[in-house]
C-alpha angles and dihedrals in degrees: 000000000000092000091052092051091046091052091048093051091047093050099046096145091051091051092049090048090052089049089053090050089051090054092051094047091044094053091046090051093046090059090054100041112123111238127207137155097242134347116275105257098184113127123238103276142152122208120212113199125188120186109209108167094180098053131093118216091264092050092045089052095050101037102036116008098051095048091048093047092050091050093049100041094075096055117120119257093012111154100181141358115201130170145187124206116196137159106299095355142080118187122184119184118200112199117199131196116274097254094058116106111238093228092051089048091053090049090054091049092047091054092052094043091074089057090050093048091057090058094051116089113253116267095015098103143299119244112230131181118249123237122290095255139116145211089286091043099098095085104154134025130182143168129227112221142182132170105269087352120185109239092219093051092046091049089050091053089049094049099042107027112022102031099051093051095048092044090060092061110112111257095026113121098184144339110225118206117216129179136016125060126300105231118248136165107237125205102196104199119208112221093207091055091051088053092047094053094033092238126149128219090246091059091053091047093049092046092054092049095044096050098053106066139112121201137188124231101191114243143291130215117231125173092344091308127111117226121196112222116224130179110208116197105139118126117233106180143037089253092057091048090051091054096054109122115234102178143326124260114195090336093311117115114239110215133197089256088062096057104025147025118240116212143154109257143152135260120257104277129224095181148020141189128225129185133207092338090288099112142275123333140192113235141177128214116205110210120201124223114252110267096016123133104260096203093051094043094049092048090050091047091051091050091052089041090061091050093049092049090060092054096055123102117274113283095021113115137181119223122189114213102170125042120172091204088071089066092039092052093046094050093044089051087054090051092047092048092049092047095047094045091045092050091048092051092047093050092046091053091048091055091047099047104034093050092209122094094203092050091048090052091052091053093042092054089065089068099067093034093053090046092053090048090052093048091050092055092042089060090047093049094044095244113153121223105250146142090278100044106036093025093061096061113110112197088201089068091043093059097040095098093045091048093056093044097046093043091053090045091053091051093048093046090051090052093045115124119234111277096020114135115262093213093047091050091049090048091052093046093049093044091052094061099026097096097048090045091050093049095038095053089036089058091053090049093048091049090060094049096078088056086068088067093063114117139201121020094337090052093052091047101045104027092075088049094051093044092050094048091047094052091044091052092045087052092048090049092051091047092048091058097039118023098028096059090045092051090047089054091049103039103031097062120133129037114333114204115200109223127156118233118236093258093054092045088053091048091049093049089055096040101049098063091037091055092047091050092049092050089052096043098043096149092052092050093049092045090051092049091049091049090051091052092048091048090052091051090050092052095052096081089052093060097070120201144259133174104238129335114257116266111228105237096184090245140073131223116206115193112208114199122195135175113290090240093065114114124233091247092054091047090052092053092048092047091053089049090054090049093051094047093049093048091048093048098043110028093149095047104042125072098180140337123218123182122200111196120189121343134318130236092278103044098221087140106038101201122159122238088257092066127074129188106209107200111201113196108204131213119235110290092242088069094054118112105171100048137034098198136028091245089056091048090049091051092051092048089050090057091050093047095048090061090060132078114279139103096237142351128212126189124213139125128270099250094034090052093050096043092049091051095048095045102040103012091244134091101218141069095258132032122191106198119200114193124202144114106250114076093202092054091046091051093049093049092045090055089051090051093050091051093048098041094047089064092059116100111259096024112139132178096348114174139160123243109263102241097155141036101074109143111228128191100204124198105200117192115228105219095204095050096047089048090054090057095037091241122149122227086236090064090054092047090052089061092046092048092051089061088071096031136265121225108233099175141322132266117220120214102182104296093345120097125200131181120248103216129194112210145142118263121257091257090064092047092049101104148342095274097055090048090051090057094057113118129234118203114234121211090258092054095259116142115226124189116237090238090063096058104026143044113236109205136178108220140161115239139176114296094204139347123212129200132189117192090342098310126111116240144167122219128218107195137178146136132265117226130183097010140054119278096229096062090042091056090049088058091049092049089052088062091060096037092049093049092243083130116031122195122206120247111285094027123106140177131226133178123231143159120066091344091060088054091048093051093049092046092047091051089050091049089053085065100035098049096052089045090053091049091049092051091049091052091047091054092045090053090049090050098051103021085220129108091203095052092044089055089045094058091037089066087074089077101066094045090046089051089052090060091049093050094049091045089057091046094050092050093046094240123149122224108273134170087259089057090045090056087049090057091051090051090046093056091064095045092045093063098041096082091041090057091050094049098043092047091055094046088052091052090052091051089051087059088060101263120147117251092253094049091046092049094049097046094039092052093048095044092048093046093095098049092042093050092042096051092043093048097045092045093050095039089052088062097043097087088050092049094049100036120118096183124120110299096012090117091074095048098042099079092047093051092043092055094048094048094047091045093049091054093054096038091051089054088051093050094049101038113014100035095060089051092049092046091053092048093046096046106026117136133202091261090060092091122193088244090061091049092052093048 
């Protein structure tokens, strides 16, 4: 250590040059640092979507979902396979372990998809992988508008003009279209005309397909030129479709116009979008590639967005209504404010306590230099600047080493005899405290290392934080032993007079008699410390627990749940009613309201048409008049919503909603999963759970998954009757399929491609009786009504069927308000343990959602915390080479923890993973001052002082560095603890724990530690008389 410091002081110009290089590299890195609001916590997963318009949920489960699940379940490193089968859709989500690369995961899935496709009946549907995006992937949303705009024309512009250009932006995984009508050419066949001309549906279908083809005939050579031969037979207009010949009747051609009407129509919809209660809209959702830089991608999208807007037809406009950079900018502003205020407080304290402006400047310079060092390594390590990474840096910790070194240097320079070398004095001063600084900061660094082992959501959230703090502390340690001594040699020239500032004199006047009293009343002091530790342990169960505090996104997401039998049109009207009522009730709070009902084109979010997500974009809180807090606003909106049609309402936030669903398959804080085979039993038990859980204090918006209640008009083939007429079931199914529409071919309009669909008109689809009168052509040409060969029944079938790892389940989900989630789940478990809810044999219950994350994180902390404590003790033992003194300094941890526990209690905060990380950080800080004080007391004893003399002088001499490091460390966290900016909710528990713990651990260091040192190290010559003196 001494040789390093000697080299540094000899090569001052080299050290300054290297510091200048650090500044240049740091600034360059800062300009390239990726910025995001929070780390992406979505697990590694691949979605497999299969559109199967003809299948009911039961058929989708049997024919698609099960084959896909079987194919995927044997993949390596698969953690979970879950699925959802709904009308017209099968979605299977394959979740991989965290270490698996997403592209490798998709490759594995792609290889198995072929095996699954072979097991799926032909024509049912083709499984396809979803986009490479995540819960934070929906970064930009917009609507396309025109005065009196036709929804089909607007959707066509979105799909063929806007979407392709935005999708080509680097970092964009997909642009999902939602709302409006997908354009189709409809051939609406008239049953009576088919009967008149004796034409079957198959003939019409085949005529359409056969009269819309182009072919190539190679080429011919003519006069030394080569001519390509093309056969052009594609239709390009409604008129050409109408003139297609289907058959000949008595020598007269029968054309499409004779048996059908050709129109422009829309595909059968499974979703729609409405805005501000003013009607339907066409929207686009830009989805970011996993791992991309959200700020860069959004800025590039907005630049392309402006270009696309200029190319649209006159009167057509693009309007963004959701921009992820708004959240990013608000959270980064919170981080910047906390960092600047923290730095200002730290620097102010340095000026006040060090009593020397030049010394304070030396210490303060370590703040920007350490920050630049950290940013440089963040870019190298691929860590994005976010609320969790940058927001976790405490400048008080960063300057701790420099504070101790500069304070000791000031003291030594003031004691320097006339003629003594400045550089030699600085070398001696720095060498004296070098070892405790190295081990003290090293302990804090080592404490953060186990955090890097966290997994799952908590790992993705807190690993960037730990890595950033570690590199910042490494930077501060390097600067402490290089730049700080050099700056001392340059700036602390001349005569240094040691004078205590008023604040330190005041502290010392209070501390001196307190220390003397504690040394005399050792048993009282130790009993008080023991009582404090026991009180803290007793308080812990009262705190409760939650996973992570909610991050305020500046928006609300209201999920409106209706009966499964509700039509899309009815859902649209009810969604617009909700929008209008909310805008009328909260004009000063709401910016815009967008409702998404059902599912979009790419079914990343497979909602039914009976469910709407009402996204409420809020104005800045300072403009609100009807609510002071977001919780109050949410409560008022709940009262408004409950007066409107709808089975149930659930409140969340857009990103929170999406992340919860992707990670756990649910949209709420808590999921109660009931596993079993029989859907009726599952539904009955789920209703019992909802009724029982809703009576528990804190239960909010609990509801059971709607697995039943879907009205089904079932056309059941009678085998005997169809055999009598010689009709195949396939012929019957052709008629049934034509009710919804069968794609015969595609019409090309330049580069655009639209389906040509054969279907019956709405009048034929009107009711059960008109469907029963539809005719099926027998092989002999006879026409047989459907009612003669089938049973047409109105039944109620499953609305959706969920699986997890191959087992059927039903989910009861809801939110917990006004209490911690851990104690709430204990109350729910008591219902099952106490037989208030009894499950049949073969059925079981599990808990998921945020609680599942909390349980996993707690179990991980049970490993991480002891490991951190063991590493601390190991380093303490290495520092002092004494088991007694290692235990002595180690006692700072429990009393520090007491302060953290009571700080949480006083602020009404439950124990969360954020608070848990705060305790881990506190452990390292709690022992730093103990190391500094004990090291100095040991050096005094080596000079021949008695234990009592060494303890008294050591405690008084180290008062200033102990108070300074404690104050700057705690003050650095104060802006974080008091902040109410975007994202402050996540940081607040961590900062609260550290501040509370620093208060109590500083008391330990100054009052309890000297007493313990005396008791641990007292010798026979330390007479009781000396102690009492």
